[in-house]
C-alpha positions as CSV (number, residue, x, y, z in Angstrom):
1,X,32.7,118.3,83.4
2,X,31.9,122.0,83.3
3,X,34.7,124.6,83.1
4,X,33.7,125.9,86.7
5,X,34.0,122.3,88.1
6,X,37.5,121.9,86.5
7,X,38.7,125.1,88.3
8,X,37.4,123.9,91.6
9,X,39.1,120.6,91.2
10,X,42.4,122.2,90.5
11,X,42.0,124.3,93.6
12,X,41.4,121.3,95.6
13,X,44.4,119.4,94.2
14,X,46.7,122.5,95.0
15,X,45.2,122.5,98.4
16,X,46.0,118.8,98.9
17,X,49.5,119.2,97.8
18,X,50.1,122.0,100.0
19,X,48.9,120.2,103.0
20,X,50.9,117.3,102.2
21,X,54.0,119.4,101.7
22,X,53.3,120.9,105.3
23,X,52.9,117.3,106.8
24,X,56.1,116.5,105.1
25,X,57.8,119.5,106.6
26,X,56.3,118.9,109.8
27,X,58.1,115.5,109.9
28,X,61.4,116.5,108.3
29,X,62.1,120.0,109.6
30,X,62.4,120.8,113.2
31,X,59.9,123.4,114.7
32,X,61.9,123.9,117.9
33,X,65.4,125.2,118.2
34,X,66.3,122.5,120.6
35,X,65.2,119.8,118.0
36,X,67.3,121.6,115.4
37,X,70.4,121.7,117.5
38,X,70.1,118.0,118.3
39,X,69.6,117.0,114.8
40,X,72.6,118.8,113.9
41,X,74.6,117.4,116.6
42,X,73.8,113.9,115.6
43,X,74.6,114.6,111.9
44,X,78.1,115.9,112.9
45,X,78.7,113.0,115.3
46,X,78.0,110.6,112.6
47,X,80.0,112.6,110.2
48,X,77.1,112.5,107.7
49,X,75.1,115.6,107.3
50,X,71.9,114.0,106.0
51,X,69.3,116.0,107.8
52,X,67.3,118.7,106.1
53,X,68.1,121.1,108.6
54,X,71.1,122.4,106.8
55,X,71.3,125.3,104.3
56,X,72.7,123.8,101.2
57,X,73.4,120.3,102.7
58,X,76.0,119.3,100.1
59,X,78.1,122.1,100.7
60,X,78.0,121.6,104.4
61,X,79.1,118.2,104.1
62,X,81.9,119.3,101.6
63,X,83.1,121.7,104.2
64,X,83.2,119.3,107.0
65,X,85.0,116.8,105.1
66,X,87.6,119.4,104.0
67,X,88.2,120.7,107.4
68,X,88.5,117.3,109.1
69,X,90.3,115.4,106.2
70,X,93.9,115.8,107.8
71,X,92.9,113.8,111.0
72,X,92.6,110.8,108.9
73,X,93.0,107.7,110.8
74,X,95.0,109.1,113.6
75,X,92.4,111.0,115.3
76,X,88.5,109.9,115.5
77,X,85.5,111.8,116.2
78,X,83.8,110.2,119.3
79,X,80.8,112.5,120.1
80,X,79.0,115.7,119.5
81,X,76.4,116.9,122.0
82,X,74.4,120.0,122.6
83,X,75.3,121.7,125.9
84,X,73.1,124.8,125.8
85,X,71.3,127.2,123.3
86,X,71.4,130.7,123.9
87,X,70.1,133.9,122.2
88,X,71.7,137.5,122.1
89,X,71.6,140.3,119.8
90,X,69.0,138.5,117.7
91,X,71.2,135.6,117.2
92,X,70.4,132.0,118.2
93,X,73.5,129.9,119.0
94,X,73.8,126.2,120.0
95,X,76.9,125.4,122.2
96,X,78.2,122.1,120.8
97,X,80.6,119.7,123.2
98,X,83.0,117.9,120.8
99,X,85.1,114.9,121.9
100,X,87.9,113.5,119.8
101,X,90.2,110.6,120.6
102,X,93.5,109.3,119.1
103,X,94.3,105.5,118.5
104,X,95.2,105.1,122.2
105,X,91.8,106.5,123.4
106,X,93.0,109.7,124.8
107,X,90.5,112.4,124.4
108,X,90.5,116.0,123.1
109,X,87.5,118.0,124.1
110,X,86.4,121.6,123.3
111,X,83.1,123.5,122.7
112,X,81.9,125.5,119.5
113,X,79.0,127.4,118.6
114,X,76.7,126.6,115.7
115,X,74.3,129.4,114.5
116,X,70.6,128.4,114.2
117,X,68.2,130.5,112.3
118,X,64.5,130.4,112.4
119,X,62.6,130.6,108.8
120,X,58.9,130.6,109.2
121,X,57.7,127.8,111.6
122,X,61.1,125.9,111.1
123,X,64.6,126.0,112.2
124,X,67.9,125.8,110.1
125,X,71.6,125.4,110.8
126,X,74.3,127.1,109.0
127,X,77.7,125.3,109.2
128,X,80.9,127.2,109.2
129,X,84.6,126.6,109.9
130,X,84.2,128.2,113.5
131,X,81.2,125.9,114.2
132,X,83.6,123.0,114.0
133,X,86.3,124.7,116.1
134,X,86.2,128.3,117.4
135,X,90.0,128.9,116.2
136,X,89.2,127.9,112.7
137,X,89.0,130.9,110.3
138,X,87.0,131.1,106.9
139,X,88.9,128.5,104.6
140,X,90.6,127.0,107.5
141,X,91.0,123.4,108.3
142,X,92.8,120.9,110.8
143,X,96.3,119.9,110.2
144,X,98.4,117.1,112.0
145,X,102.0,117.1,112.9
146,X,104.0,114.4,114.6
147,X,104.6,114.8,118.4
148,X,106.8,111.6,118.9
149,X,108.7,110.4,122.1
150,X,111.9,108.9,122.2
151,X,112.6,106.2,119.6
152,X,113.3,102.6,120.8
153,X,116.7,101.3,120.7
154,X,117.9,98.3,119.0
155,X,119.6,95.9,121.2
156,X,121.9,93.0,120.6
157,X,123.1,90.0,122.6
158,X,123.4,90.6,126.5
159,X,121.2,93.8,126.0
160,X,124.2,95.6,124.2
161,X,122.8,98.8,122.5
162,X,123.4,98.5,118.7
163,X,121.4,101.6,117.7
164,X,120.2,104.6,119.7
165,X,119.8,108.2,119.4
166,X,123.1,110.2,119.2
167,X,124.6,113.6,118.6
168,X,125.3,114.6,115.1
169,X,126.5,117.9,113.6
170,X,124.9,119.0,110.3
171,X,127.5,120.9,108.1
172,X,126.4,123.1,105.3
173,X,127.6,126.2,103.3
174,X,126.3,129.6,102.8
175,X,126.9,130.6,98.9
176,X,127.3,134.2,99.5
177,X,129.8,134.0,102.2
178,X,132.2,131.4,100.6
179,X,135.7,132.5,99.4
180,X,137.3,131.0,96.5
181,X,139.1,128.2,98.1
182,X,136.5,127.3,100.9
183,X,134.8,124.3,99.2
184,X,138.2,122.7,98.2
185,X,139.5,123.1,101.7
186,X,136.1,121.8,103.2
187,X,136.0,118.7,101.2
188,X,139.8,117.9,101.6
189,X,139.5,118.4,105.5
190,X,136.3,116.2,105.6
191,X,137.8,113.3,103.3
192,X,141.1,113.3,105.1
193,X,139.4,113.2,108.6
194,X,136.7,110.6,107.9
195,X,137.8,107.4,106.2
196,X,134.3,106.7,104.9
197,X,133.8,109.9,103.1
198,X,134.3,110.4,99.3
199,X,133.0,114.0,98.9
200,X,133.6,115.7,95.5
201,X,134.5,119.3,95.4
202,X,133.1,119.6,91.9
203,X,129.5,118.3,92.9
204,X,129.4,120.6,95.8
205,X,130.3,123.6,93.5
206,X,127.6,122.8,91.3
207,X,125.2,122.7,94.2
208,X,126.3,125.9,95.3
209,X,125.8,127.5,91.8
210,X,122.1,126.4,91.6
211,X,121.3,127.5,95.0
212,X,118.6,130.2,95.1
213,X,119.4,133.3,97.0
214,X,120.9,132.7,100.2
215,X,119.6,129.2,100.6
216,X,121.8,126.8,102.9
217,X,123.5,124.2,100.8
218,X,123.7,120.9,102.9
219,X,127.1,119.2,102.6
220,X,127.2,116.3,105.2
221,X,126.0,115.1,108.8
222,X,128.7,113.6,110.9
223,X,128.6,111.8,114.1
224,X,130.0,113.9,116.9
225,X,133.1,112.0,117.2
226,X,133.8,112.2,113.5
227,X,133.1,116.0,113.7
228,X,135.7,116.3,116.5
229,X,138.3,114.8,114.4
230,X,137.8,117.3,111.5
231,X,136.9,120.3,113.6
232,X,140.4,122.0,113.7
233,X,140.5,121.6,109.8
234,X,137.0,123.0,108.9
235,X,135.5,125.1,111.8
236,X,136.8,128.5,110.9
237,X,136.2,128.2,107.1
238,X,134.4,131.2,105.9
239,X,130.7,130.4,104.9
240,X,130.6,127.0,106.6
241,X,128.0,126.7,109.2
242,X,127.3,124.0,111.6
243,X,124.1,122.9,113.4
244,X,123.8,120.3,116.3
245,X,121.2,117.8,116.1
246,X,120.3,114.3,117.1
247,X,119.9,111.3,115.1
248,X,119.4,107.4,115.5
249,X,122.9,105.8,115.1
250,X,124.4,102.4,115.1
251,X,127.1,101.9,117.9
252,X,129.9,102.7,115.5
253,X,130.1,103.9,112.1
254,X,129.1,101.1,109.7
255,X,128.2,98.6,112.4
256,X,125.5,96.2,110.8
257,X,124.3,99.4,109.1
258,X,122.4,97.9,106.1
259,X,120.7,95.3,108.4
260,X,119.8,97.6,111.4
261,X,118.6,100.2,109.0
262,X,118.2,104.1,108.7
263,X,115.7,106.5,110.2
264,X,114.6,109.9,108.8
265,X,111.7,112.4,108.6
266,X,108.8,111.4,106.4
267,X,108.9,112.9,102.9
268,X,105.9,114.2,101.1
269,X,105.9,111.1,99.0
270,X,106.1,109.0,102.1
271,X,102.9,110.8,103.5
272,X,101.1,110.4,100.1
273,X,101.7,106.7,99.7
274,X,100.9,105.9,103.2
275,X,97.2,107.1,103.0
276,X,97.1,109.2,106.0
277,X,98.9,106.6,108.4
278,X,102.2,108.8,108.1
279,X,101.9,112.5,108.9
280,X,104.2,115.5,108.5
281,X,107.1,115.7,110.8
282,X,106.9,112.1,111.7
283,X,110.3,110.2,112.0
284,X,110.0,106.9,110.4
285,X,112.2,103.8,109.7
286,X,113.4,103.9,106.1
287,X,115.3,100.5,105.7
288,X,116.2,97.4,107.4
289,X,115.0,96.6,111.0
290,X,114.2,100.2,111.5
291,X,111.6,100.0,108.7
292,X,110.2,96.6,109.5
293,X,109.7,97.4,113.0
294,X,108.8,101.0,112.8
295,X,105.7,100.8,114.7
296,X,107.1,99.3,117.8
297,X,110.3,101.4,117.7
298,X,108.5,104.7,117.0
299,X,105.8,104.1,119.7
300,X,102.0,105.0,119.6
301,X,102.7,107.6,117.4
302,X,101.6,111.0,119.3
303,X,100.1,113.8,117.2
304,X,99.4,117.6,117.7
305,X,96.4,119.0,116.1
306,X,96.6,122.5,114.4
307,X,94.3,125.0,112.9
308,X,95.5,125.8,109.6
309,X,94.5,129.1,107.8
310,X,94.7,129.7,104.1
311,X,94.4,132.8,101.6
312,X,90.8,133.3,102.5
313,X,91.1,133.4,106.3
314,X,91.5,136.5,108.7
315,X,95.2,136.6,108.6
316,X,95.3,138.7,105.3
317,X,96.5,135.8,103.2
318,X,99.4,134.4,105.4
319,X,99.1,130.8,106.0
320,X,99.7,129.9,109.6
321,X,99.4,127.2,112.2
322,X,97.7,127.4,115.5
323,X,98.2,124.6,118.0
324,X,95.0,123.3,119.4
325,X,95.8,120.2,121.1
326,X,98.9,118.0,121.6
327,X,98.1,114.3,122.5
328,X,100.7,112.8,124.9
329,X,104.0,111.8,123.3
330,X,104.9,108.3,124.1
331,X,108.4,106.5,123.8
332,X,108.9,103.3,121.4
333,X,109.8,100.0,122.7
334,X,113.2,98.5,122.3
335,X,113.8,95.9,119.7
336,X,116.0,92.8,120.9
337,X,118.0,91.0,118.4
338,X,120.6,88.2,118.6
339,X,123.5,90.1,116.9
340,X,126.7,89.7,119.0
341,X,128.9,92.9,119.1
342,X,132.3,91.1,118.8
343,X,131.1,88.8,116.0
344,X,129.5,91.4,114.1
345,X,132.4,93.6,114.2
346,X,134.6,90.7,113.1
347,X,132.3,90.2,110.2
348,X,132.2,93.8,109.4
349,X,135.9,94.2,109.1
350,X,136.1,91.0,107.1
351,X,133.6,92.0,104.8
352,X,135.4,95.3,104.1
353,X,138.6,93.4,102.9
354,X,136.7,92.3,99.8
355,X,137.4,94.5,96.7
356,X,133.8,93.9,95.4
357,X,130.4,94.0,97.3
358,X,130.3,91.3,99.8
359,X,128.3,89.8,102.6
360,X,129.0,87.9,105.6
361,X,126.3,86.0,107.9
362,X,127.2,84.2,111.2
363,X,125.0,81.9,113.0
364,X,125.3,79.9,116.2
365,X,124.2,76.4,115.1
366,X,123.3,75.4,118.9
367,X,120.4,77.8,119.0
368,X,120.2,79.2,115.6
369,X,121.0,82.7,116.7
370,X,122.1,84.9,113.8
371,X,125.3,86.7,115.6
372,X,126.4,88.9,112.6
373,X,125.1,90.1,109.3
374,X,127.6,92.2,107.5
375,X,127.3,94.1,104.1
376,X,130.0,95.8,102.2
377,X,130.0,97.8,98.9
378,X,133.3,99.6,98.1
379,X,131.2,102.1,95.6
380,X,129.1,103.3,98.4
381,X,126.4,102.6,101.1
382,X,125.7,98.8,101.0
383,X,122.1,97.3,100.7
384,X,121.3,94.2,102.8
385,X,122.2,91.5,100.3
386,X,123.0,89.3,103.3
387,X,119.5,88.8,104.2
388,X,117.6,90.0,101.0
389,X,119.9,88.9,98.1
390,X,119.1,86.2,95.8
391,X,121.8,84.3,94.0
392,X,122.9,81.1,92.5
393,X,124.6,79.3,95.2
394,X,126.9,77.4,92.9
395,X,129.0,74.6,94.6
396,X,128.1,75.6,98.0
397,X,124.8,74.0,97.2
398,X,126.6,70.6,96.7
399,X,126.2,70.4,100.6
400,X,122.5,69.8,99.9
401,X,122.9,67.8,96.8
402,X,125.5,65.7,98.7
403,X,123.0,65.2,101.3
404,X,120.4,64.1,98.8
405,X,122.9,61.5,97.2
406,X,123.7,60.2,100.7
407,X,120.0,59.8,101.4
408,X,119.7,57.9,98.0
409,X,122.3,55.3,99.2
410,X,125.5,56.6,97.9
411,X,128.4,56.3,100.4
412,X,131.4,58.8,100.7
413,X,133.9,56.0,99.6
414,X,131.9,55.1,96.6
415,X,133.9,55.7,93.3
416,X,132.1,58.3,91.0
417,X,134.0,59.3,88.0
418,X,135.2,63.0,87.4
419,X,135.8,63.8,83.8
420,X,136.7,67.0,82.1
421,X,133.1,67.2,80.9
422,X,129.8,65.5,81.0
423,X,127.0,65.8,78.6
424,X,123.5,65.7,80.1
425,X,120.6,65.9,77.8
426,X,122.7,67.4,75.1
427,X,124.4,70.1,77.3
428,X,128.0,69.9,78.1
429,X,129.1,70.5,81.7
430,X,132.6,71.0,82.8
431,X,134.7,71.5,85.9
432,X,136.3,74.8,87.1
433,X,139.6,75.3,85.2
434,X,138.9,72.1,83.2
435,X,139.9,69.9,86.2
436,X,140.1,66.1,85.7
437,X,140.1,63.8,88.8
438,X,139.4,60.5,87.0
439,X,137.7,57.8,89.2
440,X,137.9,58.9,92.7
441,X,135.6,58.6,95.7
442,X,132.3,60.5,96.3
443,X,134.2,62.3,99.3
444,X,137.0,63.4,96.9
445,X,134.6,64.7,94.2
446,X,133.0,66.7,97.0
447,X,136.4,68.0,98.3
448,X,137.5,69.1,94.8
449,X,134.1,70.2,93.9
450,X,133.9,68.2,90.8
451,X,130.9,69.4,88.8
452,X,130.9,66.3,86.2
453,X,130.5,64.0,89.0
454,X,127.6,65.6,90.5
455,X,125.7,66.2,87.3
456,X,126.2,62.5,86.2
457,X,124.8,61.5,89.6
458,X,121.6,63.7,89.2
459,X,119.6,60.6,88.0
460,X,120.0,59.1,91.5
461,X,117.7,61.7,93.1
462,X,114.6,63.4,92.0
463,X,113.9,67.1,91.9
464,X,111.7,66.7,95.0
465,X,114.3,64.7,96.9
466,X,116.7,67.7,96.1
467,X,114.4,70.2,97.3
468,X,113.8,68.1,100.5
469,X,117.6,67.8,101.2
470,X,117.7,71.7,101.1
471,X,114.7,71.9,103.3
472,X,116.4,69.4,105.9
473,X,119.2,71.9,106.0
474,X,117.0,74.8,106.6
475,X,117.3,76.6,103.5
476,X,113.7,76.9,102.7
477,X,112.6,78.0,106.1
478,X,110.4,80.7,107.2
479,X,110.9,84.3,107.5
480,X,112.0,84.3,111.1
481,X,114.9,86.3,110.3
482,X,112.7,89.3,109.4
483,X,112.0,90.3,106.1
484,X,114.7,87.9,104.9
485,X,114.7,85.8,101.8
486,X,115.8,82.3,102.2
487,X,116.2,80.0,99.3
488,X,114.2,78.6,96.2
489,X,114.8,75.1,94.9
490,X,112.2,74.4,92.4
491,X,111.6,70.5,91.9
492,X,112.4,70.7,88.1
493,X,111.8,67.5,86.3
494,X,113.8,68.9,83.1
495,X,116.9,66.6,82.8
496,X,119.2,69.5,82.1
497,X,117.9,71.9,84.6
498,X,117.8,69.1,87.3
499,X,121.4,68.2,86.6
500,X,122.3,72.0,86.8
501,X,120.6,72.3,90.0
502,X,122.7,69.6,91.6
503,X,125.6,72.2,91.2
504,X,123.7,75.1,92.6
505,X,122.8,76.5,89.1
506,X,119.6,76.1,87.1
507,X,116.6,77.8,88.9
508,X,118.3,77.5,92.3
509,X,118.5,81.0,94.4
510,X,119.6,81.5,97.7
511,X,120.6,84.3,100.2
512,X,123.8,84.3,102.2
513,X,121.5,83.9,105.2
514,X,120.2,80.6,103.9
515,X,123.7,79.3,102.9
516,X,124.7,80.0,106.5
517,X,121.8,78.2,107.7
518,X,122.8,75.2,105.5
519,X,126.3,75.1,107.1
520,X,124.7,75.7,110.7
521,X,122.4,72.6,110.2
522,X,125.3,70.3,109.2
523,X,127.1,71.3,112.3
524,X,124.1,71.0,114.6
525,X,123.1,67.7,113.1
526,X,119.5,68.8,112.9
527,X,117.7,71.6,110.9
528,X,118.5,75.0,112.2
529,X,115.8,77.8,112.1
530,X,117.8,81.2,112.2
531,X,116.7,83.6,114.6
532,X,117.4,87.3,114.4
533,X,114.6,89.1,116.5
534,X,113.5,87.9,119.7
535,X,110.4,88.4,121.9
536,X,106.9,89.3,120.5
537,X,108.2,91.9,118.0
538,X,107.6,89.2,115.2
539,X,103.9,89.5,116.0
540,X,103.9,93.1,116.3
541,X,105.3,93.5,112.8
542,X,103.1,90.9,111.2
543,X,105.9,89.0,109.8
544,X,104.9,85.9,108.0
545,X,106.8,82.9,109.5
546,X,104.8,80.3,107.4
547,X,107.9,79.1,105.6
548,X,108.3,78.5,101.7
549,X,105.7,77.0,99.6
550,X,106.0,73.2,99.5
551,X,108.7,73.1,102.3
552,X,106.5,72.7,105.3
553,X,107.6,70.0,107.7
554,X,110.6,68.7,105.9
555,X,111.9,65.3,106.8
556,X,114.2,65.4,109.7
557,X,117.8,65.8,109.1
558,X,119.5,62.3,109.8
559,X,122.3,62.8,112.0
560,X,124.6,60.3,110.5
561,X,124.2,61.8,107.0
562,X,125.0,65.2,108.4
563,X,128.2,63.7,110.2
564,X,129.3,62.3,106.9
565,X,128.8,65.8,105.2
566,X,130.5,67.4,108.0
567,X,133.7,64.9,107.5
568,X,133.6,65.8,103.5
569,X,133.5,69.5,104.5
570,X,136.6,69.0,106.8
571,X,138.4,67.4,103.8
572,X,137.5,70.5,101.6
573,X,139.9,72.4,104.1
574,X,142.5,69.7,104.5
575,X,143.0,68.5,100.9
576,X,140.5,70.2,98.8
577,X,139.5,73.8,97.6
578,X,139.8,75.6,100.7
579,X,143.2,74.6,101.9
580,X,143.9,78.2,102.5
581,X,142.0,77.9,105.8
582,X,144.1,75.1,107.2
583,X,146.2,77.5,109.4
584,X,143.2,79.2,111.0
585,X,143.8,79.1,114.8
586,X,141.3,77.3,117.1
587,X,138.9,74.5,116.3
588,X,139.1,72.6,113.0
589,X,137.5,74.5,110.2
590,X,134.9,72.7,107.9
591,X,133.9,74.3,104.7
592,X,132.6,74.2,101.2
593,X,133.7,76.6,98.5
594,X,131.4,77.8,95.5
595,X,131.7,79.4,92.2
596,X,128.3,80.4,90.7
597,X,127.7,81.5,87.3
598,X,125.4,84.2,86.3
599,X,124.6,86.6,83.4
600,X,124.8,86.2,79.7
601,X,128.5,87.0,79.2
602,X,130.8,84.5,77.4
603,X,132.6,83.3,79.5
604,X,130.1,83.8,82.2
605,X,130.9,85.9,85.1
606,X,130.8,84.3,88.5
607,X,130.0,84.9,92.2
608,X,132.3,83.5,94.8
609,X,131.0,81.8,97.8
610,X,132.3,80.0,100.9
611,X,130.1,78.1,103.6
612,X,131.5,76.6,106.6
613,X,131.8,76.3,110.3
614,X,134.3,76.3,113.4
615,X,133.0,74.9,116.5
616,X,129.6,76.4,117.3
617,X,130.0,79.3,114.7
618,X,128.8,78.9,111.2
619,X,129.4,81.3,108.3
620,X,128.6,82.2,104.8
621,X,130.5,84.5,102.6
622,X,129.4,86.0,99.4
623,X,131.8,88.3,97.2
624,X,129.6,89.3,94.1
625,X,131.4,89.0,90.7
626,X,134.3,87.8,92.8
627,X,135.3,84.8,90.5
628,X,136.4,81.4,92.0
629,X,135.3,80.8,95.5
630,X,138.8,79.9,96.6
631,X,140.0,83.2,95.2
632,X,137.7,85.6,96.8
633,X,135.3,84.1,99.4
634,X,137.7,82.0,101.3
635,X,140.2,85.2,102.1
636,X,137.3,86.9,103.5
637,X,136.3,83.7,105.7
638,X,139.8,83.6,106.6
639,X,139.8,87.3,107.9
640,X,136.6,86.4,109.7
641,X,137.9,83.5,111.7
642,X,141.1,85.2,112.5
643,X,139.3,88.3,113.9
644,X,136.9,86.0,116.0
645,X,139.8,84.0,117.3
């Protein structure tokens, strides 16, 4: 091929490429301003800026994502449409109509203007913050804040209000206005006037010392009635400031507090961990039922959308929020529980008599309603050990192992020796305080809580049969008590572990709720399913009620066996380890004490237990690190029955 031919061939190839590029542009780039505007609106509605009409497509996508990120899962973009295209002063602008909606489908509509630019034959779009919303400045973005309605109340039996919004007073100190004796007088006045307070003047002094400038130092938030009791002593102290507010409160200070839970404003950490489901300013349930049923109690979660500026906006570097749209605030729904005001008050008072952390759970056997859940901690705010705690149940579990033995053919009047010690698989078991009963009836072994009789009888039942007995008594039931832990009774075939589990040790773990259910099932003569929350709230919260693994559909509790266990529990009170309850007024009390070893100390430390019932009221008492059941748990049970009666 000649040199001249090669030149013409190259020219021809260039012309072909140019023609191809023109065809490509013809299909990819709009040649009319209306098609450019429609393409832009389509991209924005899809939130994917994929068309070639954008100047710096990646930068435009980044700007869109940054501006809209805060809307997260709470506000969705429904549509972007072209309303009009206008030209003025040499500028072409497309008016876009935007429609957003919250999770309830309520709409937020507005219009913005998107600049269009013609370059040769084709049109281009240039995305800016103002093109997304007219009140957004350069560098600005959307921001969300909570716009919540009234939080729902927590109700108890007969619709009694257990928790609702009430008035409080926030007390703080202004460091620069304090006098020498102000903090001492303030702390003394608060501690003397409010029983539950134990403020430390030295700690408050340290907080004041590290406060920056004139920063207000918070001291405490009091209920309105508590504030009235200390007002005369503290109101006129120099540098002490008071702010009225509202807060979700229990019906009285300490009433079922750990179970009902607490409420507070979402922290930065809460927001970060929620992955945009929680937003700034939102009031959320932090613990207990308030947390488990937060969605129901807080309502649909109204929000307000703001335009937020930053250092690059028109405000000269001052960050500000401009309200753009507030979705309707809606009230939350009430939560109905089975808690009974009188029984709960009795349980709270009884638990408070313990000098160690304690829990009291009361259940009505006839319908399984949880009437009281009390938690007490002398050192500070109690956590919900009554529903969530897991402990070795010790000898209260002999109610379950006793049932297993009855199912195996043992009768209450059968003689079973109770020596000082028993060796099982090379491990020596002994009785509390080295008690020796000798050869006595099984009923007497039960009444006096003889460990050696029970471990020596372990070969009469299998691990599966022991677990089945616990299931018959409702200990392994589902989570119908809301976030509660029941019991765990592994069917262990190891000889030593199995023997230990006959006396509530080994791998057996139980909550006070499950122990109360155990006692309630004996009284009812059938398996009790404890209920704490009523209505459709369980479905709303997504609570798993499937039950413990391996404990589905337990064998029905035999009514005759339950009656025999009940009679043996009555003997515990009349002649055994709980005789301190013989003088309780009202119907006869049936019970079982428990002393559960835990930890690695020598001698081991022990939790104190009681499980029992009086009429149609079953109760479990736990005193952590309380020693013998008869010494710590029984007095609390006595106080509870006295309060109820």
